[in-house]
N, C-alpha and C positions, 0 to 999 in steps of 0.2 A: 312540895307543890300542892296538889289537890288531895282530897280525902282518899285514903287507901283502905282496902278491905281489911277487916280484922276477923280472925277466926271466931265463929260463933261458939258460945258456951253451950255444952251439951245439955246441961241441966241448970235449974235455978235461974238466977237473974241473968239478963243479957243486956248488951249495949242498946238494943232496940227497945227493951222494956224500960230502960232508963231515959228514953226519949231521943236517941240518936239512930237515924235510919241510914245505914250504910248503902243500901241499894239505891235509895233516893240520891245520895251523894254521887254514886257511880253514874247514875243516869244524867245528873247535872253536868258531869265532866264530859260525857258523850255529846250532850247537846251544845256545849260551849266550844267544842274543838274547832268547828268550822270558822267561828269568829276569831279565835286566837290565831288561827292560821293566816288570817288576813293582816294581822298586826305584826309584821316581821321586818327584818332587815337582813342583808346578805351576811352579816357577821353572826347571826344567831346559829348556834350549833344544837342539834337535837330538836326535840319537840315536847309536847305536853305529856306529862306523866312521870318525869323524873323527880328526884328530890331537890334539885336545884336547876335554875335556868343557866344556860351557858352562852357566853358572848365572846367571840374571838377578839381578844385584846390586841392582836397583831395589827388590827386596823388603826391603832393609835400610833403606829410607826410613822405615819405621815406628819405627825406633830414633831416639832423640835423639842418642846418641853410640855407634854400634855398634863393638864390638871384635871382631875375628876371632880365634877360638881354633883352633889347629891341633895335630895330634898324629900320630905315626907309630909303627908297631909291627909285630911279627910274631907268630907263634904258638910259636916255639921248637921244641924237639925233639919236641913232641907230633905234629908232622907225620910223624915216623918211625913212630909207632904207627898212624896212619891208613894209611900205606903198607903196613905189615905186615898189617893187617886188611883192606885193600882197601876201606876206607870213606872216601869223599872228599866226601860232601855235608854233613858237619857241621863240618869244620875252618874253613869260612868264618864260621860263627857266632862261633867263637873270635876270629877276626881282627877282626871288627866290634866285638866287646865290648872287646878290648884297646885299640882306637883311640877309639871313641866314648864309652866310659865314662871315659876320661881327659879327654875334652873337656867332658863334662857336669859334671865335678867343680868347675869354676870357675863353674858356673851357665849355661853356654852351651847353646844349642839346636843339636844336630847338623844340619848342612845337607847336606853331600855328602861322598862318599868315592871314592877311586880305589884300585885294587889292582895288585899286581905278582905274577905267578906265574912262577916259574923252574923248568924241567923238564929232565931229561936227554933225554927223547924225548916228543914230543907224542902223547898218547893222547886223541883228541878227546872221547870220552865222559867221561874223568876230568877233563879241564879244565872241561867243561860242568858236571860235578857239583860241582867246587870253586866255580865261579862261582855256581851255584845256591845253595849255602850262604851265600856272601857276600851275594847279593841278598836272601835270606830274612832274614839278619841285619840288613841295612840297613832292611828293613821294620820289624823289631822295634825298631830304634833311631830310627825316624822320619826317616831321611836318604835321600838318593838315591845310587845308584851311577852316577856320570857317566862312568866310563871306567876303563881299565886297560891292562895290557901282559902279554902272554905271551911269554916268551923261552925258546928251546930251546938248551941248552948241552951238546951232545954232547962227550964227552971230559972234561968237568969234573964232570958228574953221571952217575950210572948211569941206565940206561934207565927205571927205575921211581922214581928219586929226584925230589923236588920240594921247593920251599919257597914260602912265601907271605908277602907283606908288604902293608901298606896305609897310606894317609895320609888324614886326614879334616879337615874344616873345619866350625866352628860359629860362632855369633855370640851375643854377650851385651851387654846395656846396660852401659856403663862404670860407672855407679853401683850396679850390682847384682852385680858380680863377687864371688864367694865366696872365702874364704880365711882365713888365720891372723889377719889384721887385724880380722876380725869376731868371732872366737871370744872368749868371755868366761868368767870364773870362774863356776861354777855351771851352765854348759851341760851338757846331758844327751847322752850318746852312744847313738844308736840303731843297732843292728847289723842288717844285711840278710843273710839266709842265702845262702851260695854254693850252686851246683848240684853242687859236688864240688871237684875239684882245680883247676878252671878251666884256665889255660894257663901256669902258672908252676911251676918246680921239677921239671919233667919229666926233667931230667938226673939229679937225685937219685932220683926215682921209678923211672925205667927201670933205673938202676944197682942199686938196692936190690931191686926186685921181680923183674926179669928176669935181670940178671947174677948178683947174689949169691944171690937167693932161688930162681932157676931156675923161677919160676912160669910157667905157660903162659897165654897170653892167652885161650885158649878154656876155661880152667878156670872152672867155675861156683862162686860163693861165695854161701852162703845169706844172709850178712849184706847182700849187695848185691841179691840176688834176680835176678842176671844174671851174665854172665861177667866176668872181670877186664878183658878188652878193652873190653867195652861200658861198664864203669864208668870206665875211664881215658879213653875217648873222649867221655864226657858233655860236651856243649857248655858253654862258659862262659855264665853268665847275663848277659843284657844289661839293664842297669839304667837306661838313658838316659831312657826315657819315665816310669819310676817316679820318678826324681829330679826331672824336670820337673813331674810332678804334685804332688810334695811342695812345690815352690817356689810353686805356685799356691794351695795350701791351708794352708800353714804357714810360719812364719818359720824359715829355715835359715841358719846361719852358715857352715857348711863341709861339704863331702863329702870322703871319703877312699876312693879306689879301692884295694882290697887286692890288689896284684899282687906282683911280685918284691920280696923283702925282708921280706914277711910283715906281720902286723898292726901291731906296735908301730912299726916303721920307717916304714910308709906313713902311719899316723895322726900320727906326730910331724911330718910334713911340713906339716900344717895347724894346728899348735899353736904359738902365739907363745912367745917365749923365757921369759917370766915365768910361764907356766902349765904344767900337767902333766896329761896325760890318763891316766886309770886305767880299765882294762877288767877286769871281774870274770869270770874263767873259769867260775865256777859258774852263770852265767846261760845257758849253752848246752852241748850235748854235740856235739863234732865227729863227723862221719859216720864209719862204720867204716873207710873207705878210709884215713883219716889214721892210725888205730891200726894198720892192716895195714902201712903203710910204716914206722912206728916200731918195731913188733915184729920185722918181718922183717929190717930192717937194724940193729937195736939202735941206732936214731937217738935221741939225747938230745932231750928236749922242747924245749930251747932252740934246737937245730938245726932241728927241725921248724917251730917258730914263726917263725924268721927266713927260712924258705924257702917254706913253704906258707901258704895262707890260713886253715887250721884251721876252716873252716866259715863264715867271714864274708867276703863279697865286696865290700860297700860299707858305709861308716859315715857317718851324718849327725850333725852337732853342732847341736843346737837348744836354744833357751832352754827352761827348765822348763815354762813355760805352753804351749809348742807340742807337748809330748810326745803328749798324747792325740789331737789332730787329726792329727798326723803318723802315729801308729800306725794310726789309723782309715783314713787314705788308703791306706797300704800294704796293710792288710788287705783293703780294697775291691778292690785291684789283684791280690790273690792272692800278695802278697810276705810271706814268713815274716820277721817283724821283731820285735825286742824291745829293751828298755833294757838295755844291756850295760856302762855305765860313766858316768863324769862327768869334768868338767874342774875341776881344783883349782889353787890357788896352788902354784907350784913351790917345793919345799923345797931345802935345801942339798944333799941327796943323791938328788934325783929327777931323772929325765931327761924328755925330751919326752913319752914315752908308755911305759906298762908294763902288763903283765898280772899280775894277782894271783889267789891262790886256786887251787882245783883244778877241773878240768872236771867238769861234771855227768855222771852215768852214764846 
């Protein structure tokens, strides 16, 4: 689980002299306990401090044939912006979203998650802030945070450097797994708005805006109504509970989580070989931050679209008769959603998914 005390060496070299501060690690654990306690479920057994997190699998008895869904991910180079800005309590939302929104795509209910935080030097308050964000994200995803690990790597990472990763598990009834085999010609594609850049493409974003453009993170942009740094650190929206709500109220054939690779590539992953998904750009206007990246770096639209989400974080493929109840459910949950395209028979010159038209202004 978390860092455990190691007996001090009586003479000579010590763990602390090598750069690892066990007392700081213990303090970080104490500071994070209250946040981890908030991210729980009735099935969680025990608490923080063991060698493994325990989850009561008898909860799966309500399934006829339960399938476990698992995913793992990180946040990428967005963590460097958090470091530069000294903001550590939002990056955990990004981590949970990257993991749990992948899990819900197959129709699985998120159950539990573990995290891994690697640092150059343990700053207890920073570690606690990161875990706070992860715990809050787990609450938003409906899953428990059952454990994690904090590792101090002096010499490999700078004193202020860090990275985060996580792994999650969910469960789905075998005969309710969503995916390409359920998608049909005539299905309608419902787009759910992203909260911004989310957590993909930040190597391009940082290169364009900071390195090439020389923009300051504390510069205020009227289009954003806040600073560039605040815009770039906007947490990834967590769609897990929204998607589960859709499954309860509407027929859904597939979800597509729009992450690395962009809209078309991720949507194509849930489209069968004989069909084609077409998204109409005119149905939405990407947020100003996408235009800023394109203009500042003279980035071609095709490059933007295969790197960034362009304002869409999740897509649901539903039969035509399910469109109205699906949109109503999302509206009730405060999710900005709209009909963005359709599923057609694949022609000789069409691919799995494509964007057509021009973006709305």
